[in-house]
N, C-alpha and C positions, 0 to 999 in steps of 0.2 A: 299551363295557364299564362305564364310569362310570354311564350311565344305568341299566344292568341292576342294579348295586349299589344305587343309589338307590331303584329300584323294589323291590327285595327287601327293603330295609331300612324300608319305610314302616311306620308304625304304625297301629293301628287307631284309630278316633275317640276311644275312652275312654282311649288311651295318649298323647294329646297331639295329636290331630287328623289328618284324613285325609291330610295332606301332610307330616308330621312326619319329618325326615331326620336328627335329631340323632345317631343311631347308625350311620349308613351307614358301611360298611367295618369297624365294630368287631366284634370275636368276641362275640356275645351268648351267652346261657345256654342256648339251645334246641339242636335237633338240628343237628349240624354235618355236613350232607350237602350236597354241591355238586350242585344239580339244574341242568343246563344250560338256559339260557333258551331257550324256544321249541323244546325238543326234539320236542314234539308236532307243532309245525308243520312241522319238518323231515321227520318221518315222513310226515305228510300230503302234502307235496310230493313226497317220495320215491315215493308211490304214485300221485300225480296225473300226474307227468311221463310215465311209461311209457304211462299210459292215454291221455294227450292226444296223445302221438305215435303211438299205435296199435301199440305193441309187442304182438306176439301177438294182433293185431287188438283190443287194448284188453283182452283177457283177460275177456270179459263173464261174469257170473254166469249170466244168460240171454241167448239170442240173439233171441227173438221180441220184437217191439214191445209186444204186450200183457204179456208176462212182465216186460219191463224197467220198464213203468210200475208194476207191483205191487212190484218190487223197490225202485224209487225211492220209492213211497208208504211202504214199510216203512222205508226210510231216514229219511223225514221223521218218522215216528212215533218211530223210535229216537233220532233227534236231539232231538226235543222232550222225550222222557223222560230223556235224559242231562242235558240242560239243566236240567230240572226237579230231578233228583237233586242236580246240583252246587249249584243254588241253595238247595235245602233244607239241604245241608251247611253252606254258608257262612252261611245265615241263623241255623242253630243255633249256630255258633261266635259270630256277633255277639251272639246272645241270651245266650250264657254268658260273654261278654266275654273270650275267649281268642283269640289270634292264629292265623291259618291259615298264616302264613308261616313258613318254615324260619328257623333261627337266631333265633327268638323263643321265650322261655321259655313253655312251656305253663302256663296258670294254672289250668285246670279240665279234668278227664278227662271227655270227651264219650263218653257209652255209649248214649244214647236216639236216637230218630229214626232215620236210615238206619244209624247205628253200632250199633244193635241187631241187625242181620242181616249186617253187614260190617264188618270193622275198617278197611277202605279204600274207603269209598264215593265219596270225592273222586277217587281215582285210577280206580276203576271207571267214574266219569263221564267221565273223559278218554279211557280206552280205548274206551268206548261211543261217544263223539263221533268218534273216528278211524274206528271201524268204520262208523258212520252215513254218513260221507262216502263210504266205500267202496261202500255201498248206493246212495247218491245217484248215484254215477258208474257203478253197475251194473258193478262191475269188481273182480275178485279182487286186482288190483295195489292197489286202495284198502283192501280188507279186509286184506291182508298187512301193512299199515303198523302194525296193532296189535302184531304180533310183536315187532319191535325196541324199541318204546316200553314194552310190557308186561314184556319181559325185563329192560330196565334198571330199571324201577320195582321189580319183584319181586325182583331180586337185589342191587341196588345202593343202592335208596332205602329200601325198607321195613325191612330188617334193622336198620340204625342207628337209624331211627325207633322201632321196637319195643325195642331195648335202651335207648334213651332214656326211653321211656314206663315201662318196667319199673323203671328206677331211680328215676324222679320220682314214680310213683304206686304204692302198695302193691297195689291191686286190679287192675292190669293183667294180672298172670298169670293170675287166675281168669277175667277177661274173655276173654283170648286162648284159653283152653281151651274156652270154651263159644261163641265167636264165630268164624266162619270168616274167614280172611284176605281172601278175594274174596266169593264167594257160597257155593259148595259145599265148598270145602276151605281 
């Protein structure tokens, strides 16, 4: 738990270095949302365990060997795309010198790059990564991992973040009206 607090409290290089922990455990001015450490990993394991043990025969997306290869190839492509999306989001935050971590005060309201077409491209990349692993496993169990993680983020993480952004930045409301929360809605 202490390590998780230290990791979540790390500052960006422009805030005192990549390993600065001076405010670990303190209540910062940013969004006060408790995001369970490694929730995405827990969801992934939750989908991989039934697949690994062959529950419902692994619940394959396609049963044929050639079809499975195509599904896995699609999983590789989707994984590469979601990693690229995540990297572009993080690079944009570094460029704008604003932290990505919760409990850190947002310094700049980022609305360009991937944020021009989605208010939550980082979370979208996380969901896409989970779904990609489901494709790589050729298993509906793996695809299903997106549901609990997506629900948690959609209902418990994003609303407080958006309330914080609305208070912090005057332009958030107009941005939220023209930019979908995910991609289509």
